[in-house]
C-alpha positions in Angstrom: -53.1 -5.8 -4.3 -49.6 -3.4 -2.9 -48.8 -4.4 0.6 -45.6 -5.7 2.8 -45.9 -8.7 5.5 -43.5 -10.3 6.9 -45.4 -14.4 7.8 -43.2 -15.6 10.4 -45.2 -19.3 10.7 -44.8 -19.5 6.6 -41.5 -17.7 6.3 -43.0 -15.9 3.4 -42.6 -12.0 2.5 -45.4 -10.7 0.1 -44.0 -7.6 -1.6 -44.8 -5.5 -4.9 -47.2 -8.2 -5.7 -45.1 -10.9 -5.4 -43.3 -13.5 -3.3 -40.1 -14.0 -1.7 -40.1 -17.6 -0.7 -37.2 -19.6 1.5 -35.0 -19.3 -1.2 -34.9 -15.7 -1.7 -33.2 -15.7 2.2 -29.6 -14.9 1.9 -26.9 -15.3 5.1 -24.4 -13.7 7.0 -22.0 -15.5 9.3 -21.0 -14.1 12.4 -17.9 -11.6 12.0 -19.6 -10.3 8.3 -20.9 -7.1 7.3 -24.0 -6.3 5.6 -22.4 -3.0 4.7 -19.8 -0.5 5.9 -20.2 3.0 6.6 -20.3 5.3 3.3 -21.7 3.0 1.2 -24.5 3.6 -1.1 -27.4 0.6 -1.1 -29.7 0.1 -3.6 -31.8 -2.6 -1.4 -32.8 -2.6 2.2 -32.0 -5.0 4.3 -35.0 -7.2 6.2 -33.5 -8.9 9.0 -35.7 -12.1 9.5 -33.5 -13.7 12.4 -29.9 -12.9 14.2 -28.4 -10.7 15.4 -26.7 -7.0 13.6 -24.4 -4.6 15.6 -24.7 -1.0 13.9 -21.0 0.5 14.7 -18.9 3.3 13.7 -15.0 3.0 13.0 -12.2 5.2 14.4 -8.8 4.9 15.1 -9.0 1.2 14.7 -11.2 0.4 17.3 -15.3 0.2 16.7 -17.4 2.3 19.0 -21.2 0.3 18.7 -24.2 1.9 18.2 -26.7 0.0 18.3 -27.8 -3.9 18.3 -31.1 -5.0 16.3 -32.4 -8.3 16.2 -35.0 -10.1 13.9 -38.0 -7.7 12.2 -36.2 -5.0 11.6 -35.2 -2.9 8.5 -31.9 -1.7 7.8 -30.4 0.5 4.5 -33.5 2.9 5.5 -31.2 6.1 5.4 -31.3 5.3 1.4 -35.0 5.7 0.9 -35.9 9.1 0.1 -32.3 10.7 -0.7 -29.2 9.3 -1.8 -27.4 9.8 1.5 -24.2 7.2 2.2 -24.6 4.9 5.3 -23.7 6.8 8.4 -22.7 3.1 10.4 -21.3 0.0 9.8 -23.4 -3.4 10.2 -21.8 -6.5 11.0 -23.8 -10.0 12.2 -22.9 -10.7 15.2 -25.0 -14.4 15.4 -25.8 -16.2 12.1 -28.3 -13.3 10.4 -30.6 -14.5 7.5 -32.5 -11.6 5.7 -34.1 -10.4 2.6 -32.4 -7.6 0.1 -35.8 -5.8 -1.1 -34.6 -3.8 -4.2 -35.5 0.8 -2.8 -36.9 0.8 -6.4 -40.0 -1.5 -5.9 -40.4 -0.1 -2.7 -40.8 3.4 -4.3 -43.4 1.7 -6.6 -45.7 1.2 -4.1 -45.3 4.1 -2.1 -46.1 6.3 -5.4 -49.5 3.8 -5.5 -50.3 4.8 -2.0 -51.9 7.9 -0.6 -50.2 10.7 0.2 -51.0 10.1 3.5 -49.0 7.2 3.7 -46.1 8.2 2.1 -46.1 11.0 4.3 -46.2 9.4 7.4 -43.7 6.5 6.6 -41.3 9.5 5.2 -41.9 11.4 8.6 -41.7 7.6 10.5 -38.0 7.3 8.7 -36.5 10.7 9.4 -37.6 10.0 13.2 -35.7 6.7 13.1 -32.6 8.7 11.4 -32.4 11.4 14.2 -32.8 9.1 16.9 -29.7 7.4 15.6 -28.1 10.6 14.6 -28.5 11.8 18.5 -27.0 8.1 19.7 -24.8 8.7 17.7 -23.2 11.6 18.5 -23.9 10.4 22.6 -21.5 7.7 22.0 -18.6 9.5 20.7 -18.8 12.5 23.0 -18.1 9.7 25.8 -15.3 8.5 23.9 -12.3 8.3 26.6 -9.5 8.7 24.2 -6.9 11.9 24.6 -7.8 13.3 21.1 -10.7 12.0 19.6 -11.7 12.6 15.7 -13.9 15.0 16.6 -11.7 17.1 18.6 -9.0 17.5 16.4 -10.4 19.8 14.1 -11.4 21.9 17.1 -8.2 21.7 19.1 -5.2 22.7 16.5 -7.8 24.8 14.4 -8.7 26.6 17.4 -4.9 27.1 18.0 -4.4 29.0 14.6 -7.2 31.4 15.6 -6.1 32.4 18.6 -2.6 32.5 17.6 -3.7 34.8 14.2 -5.7 36.8 16.7 -3.7 37.5 19.6 0.5 36.3 18.9 3.4 38.4 18.1 5.3 37.6 14.8 9.1 37.8 14.9 11.1 37.0 11.5 7.8 35.4 10.5 7.8 33.1 13.8 4.4 33.5 15.9 5.0 34.0 19.2 2.0 33.1 21.9 2.0 33.4 25.3 0.8 30.3 27.2 -1.4 32.1 29.7 -3.5 34.0 26.9 -3.7 31.1 25.0 -5.1 28.5 27.9 -7.8 31.4 28.7 -9.2 32.1 25.0 -8.8 28.3 24.5 -11.2 27.6 27.4 -12.9 30.2 27.4 -14.1 30.1 23.5 -13.4 26.4 22.7 -14.2 24.9 25.7 -10.7 22.9 25.4 -8.9 21.7 28.5 -5.4 22.8 28.8 -4.0 20.2 29.3 -5.1 18.4 25.4 -3.7 22.3 24.2 -0.4 21.4 26.0 -0.4 18.0 24.7 -1.2 19.6 20.9 1.6 22.1 21.7 4.3 19.0 22.7 2.8 17.5 19.0 4.1 20.2 17.4 7.2 20.6 19.0 8.1 17.1 18.7 8.1 17.5 14.6 10.1 20.8 15.2 7.4 22.7 13.7 7.5 24.6 17.8 9.6 25.8 20.3 8.6 25.6 24.0 9.7 27.3 26.7 9.4 26.7 30.3 10.4 28.2 33.4 10.2 27.3 37.3 7.4 28.6 39.5 7.9 29.8 43.3 7.3 25.9 44.1 10.4 25.1 41.7 8.2 23.1 39.4 8.9 24.0 35.8 5.4 25.5 33.4 5.0 26.4 30.2 5.4 30.3 29.6 6.0 30.6 26.2 5.3 29.0 22.5 7.2 29.8 19.2 5.4 28.2 16.0 7.4 28.0 13.1 5.1 27.2 10.7 1.3 28.6 11.4 0.4 28.1 7.8 0.7 24.1 7.9 -0.7 23.9 11.6 -3.5 25.5 9.5 -3.2 22.9 6.5 -3.6 20.2 8.6 -6.9 21.1 10.6 -8.3 22.3 7.1 -7.2 18.7 5.7 -8.7 17.1 8.8 -12.3 18.7 9.1 -12.7 18.4 5.3 -12.0 14.7 5.0 -13.7 13.9 8.7 -17.0 15.6 7.8 -17.1 15.0 4.4 -19.4 11.5 4.5 -18.2 8.0 4.7 -15.1 6.7 5.8 -12.0 8.6 4.4 -8.9 6.0 3.9 -6.9 9.2 3.8 -7.2 10.1 7.7 -6.2 6.4 8.6 -2.0 6.5 8.8 -0.8 3.0 7.2 2.9 2.4 8.1 3.9 1.1 4.5 1.9 3.8 2.8 3.6 6.6 4.8 7.3 4.7 3.9 6.7 4.4 0.1 5.0 8.0 0.1 8.3 9.5 2.3 10.5 7.0 0.2 8.9 8.4 -3.3 9.5 12.2 -1.8 12.6 11.8 -1.4 13.7 10.3 -5.0 12.1 12.9 -6.3 14.0 15.7 -4.5 14.8 18.4 -6.8 13.3 16.6 -9.7 11.8 19.8 -12.0 7.6 18.9 -12.9 6.3 18.6 -16.4 4.7 21.7 -17.7 1.2 19.3 -16.0 2.6 20.2 -12.6 3.3 16.4 -12.4 7.0 14.8 -11.3 8.2 11.6 -13.3 10.9 9.3 -12.3 11.9 6.2 -13.9 10.0 2.7 -11.9 13.4 0.6 -12.5 15.5 3.6 -11.3 13.1 4.4 -8.5 13.2 0.5 -7.0 17.1 0.2 -7.2 18.1 3.3 -5.0 14.8 2.9 -2.9 16.4 -0.1 -2.0 19.8 0.9 -2.1 19.4 4.6 -0.1 16.3 3.6 1.8 16.6 -0.2 2.5 12.7 -0.5 0.9 11.8 -2.8 -1.9 9.5 -0.7 -3.8 7.0 -3.2 -5.5 3.1 -2.3 -7.7 1.6 -3.0 -4.3 2.8 -0.8 -2.4 1.8 2.3 -5.4 -1.9 0.4 -5.0 -1.2 1.0 -1.2 -1.1 4.5 -2.0 -3.7 4.6 -4.8 -6.4 3.6 -1.8 -5.5 6.5 -0.1 -6.6 8.7 -2.7 -3.1 9.5 -3.9 -2.5 8.4 -7.2 0.7 7.2 -8.8 0.5 6.3 -12.2 2.6 4.5 -14.3 3.2 5.0 -18.2 5.1 2.9 -20.7 7.4 5.1 -22.8 8.2 4.3 -26.5 11.0 3.7 -26.4 10.4 1.3 -23.5 11.0 0.8 -20.0 7.8 2.8 -17.2 7.5 5.7 -15.6 6.2 6.7 -12.3 4.3 10.0 -12.6 2.6 12.1 -9.5 2.0 15.2 -8.2 4.3 15.6 -5.4 3.3 18.9 -3.7 0.2 16.9 -2.8 2.4 14.0 -1.6 4.5 16.1 0.2 1.3 18.2 1.6 -0.4 14.5 2.8 2.6 13.3 3.9 3.0 16.6 6.9 -0.6 15.6 7.7 0.2 12.0 8.6 3.5 13.0 10.6 0.9 15.2 12.5 -1.6 12.4 12.8 0.8 9.2 13.1 1.9 11.2 16.7 -2.1 11.8 17.4 -2.7 7.9 17.1 0.3 7.8 19.3 -1.1 9.9 22.1 -3.9 8.3 21.9 -2.4 4.5 22.1 -0.1 5.5 25.1 -2.1 8.3 26.6 0.6 10.9 26.6 2.9 12.4 24.3 6.0 10.2 23.8 8.8 12.7 22.5 10.8 9.2 21.6 9.0 7.8 19.7 7.6 8.0 15.9 6.0 6.2 12.9 9.4 5.8 10.9 11.2 4.2 13.9 8.7 1.2 12.8 9.8 1.4 9.0 10.1 -1.9 7.3 13.6 -2.4 6.5 14.6 -5.2 3.8 17.4 -7.7 4.9 19.5 -9.4 2.4 18.0 -13.0 2.0 15.2 -12.0 3.9 11.1 -12.6 3.1 8.6 -9.6 2.2 6.9 -7.7 4.2 3.3 -8.0 4.3 1.2 -4.9 3.3 -1.6 -5.6 5.3 -0.7 -7.4 8.8 3.4 -6.1 8.5 4.2 -9.2 9.1 7.5 -11.0 7.2 6.9 -13.7 5.1 9.5 -16.2 3.4 11.2 -15.4 0.2 9.2 -15.5 -2.9 6.0 -15.9 -1.4 2.9 -14.9 -3.6 0.5 -15.2 -0.5 0.6 -13.8 2.9 1.4 -16.6 5.7 -0.1 -14.6 8.1 -3.2 -13.0 6.7 -3.6 -14.2 3.3 -2.6 -10.8 1.5 -1.7 -11.1 -2.3 2.1 -10.4 -2.6 3.5 -11.0 -5.6 3.9 -7.7 -7.9 
């Protein structure tokens, strides 16, 4: 007989013709994760005791969607489709659970009558729909000045209005603020304040010029916008919406200061270098290390290249026949990503401070090496003693 039941008093699960006794029960400590957003699972998780938080991670903070207690099942999104998990699951108390292979569960359903299988699938779909609705409501209540879900709408809407209403003078797009404000509010339901802040970011990074004039009350108001590179703004909106909605947590949308600094150093060191017939730009590793230290006060290490790789930017290391190692990468992709990260870092700063700070930027926080100084941890950014193999603050491995 194939069935699934939890016998609380006997602490036994009878599943698919076999008993899962207390030795099968696994434990999570408080703060440990069961799975992360974007994971593809091979098991269902039956929570026997304790509490689990389902949440999203956005801009470095957690948005809790739901808390679940004992006698609940997680991972059901993978039951009928090979979906990635739409949320993270983390223990908020000590949790005891059972991991049940999805393949075994399918074997049971296949032996059931079609009506049971249809009812079970319908229930799973309903739960998935309800969680999706709760998730949307939670994201809509986000009080950040520019939450993730509104970034592509704000910048993409700006591009669309510019293409249909703006004038072009020597490659520069000229927009009337009154007209832009009207179109953005009526067609995209965007607040004028958010759009004006987006324009301030473009002005800050030299992509736009904003003209202000005094009104009847002697108050300066924005009147005209000149955007120097509308294609770059469009490319950013496309880049962001693609990675935001492709499923799972896309690391490339989260700007890491050290990854940004490493990418900028590599970009600067290879400026003017002709790519090979494959389109790859090459530079000698030892030369790159020495020039990074001399010109940029940056200690380039292999672990920094690994950090770029985790973001999806691959820098391969190739041994040469005559000795030595060359770094090889797609410089165009690196430069484009740097441009996107520049805008993203300004949005993060805006969300952090509540306004666009025209005097601060990510490059102001770059780590500079000091003679006789220690190593900066790529994980937590704290300084360590010279020659340390592990970060004394977070335990990250420092040795190259």
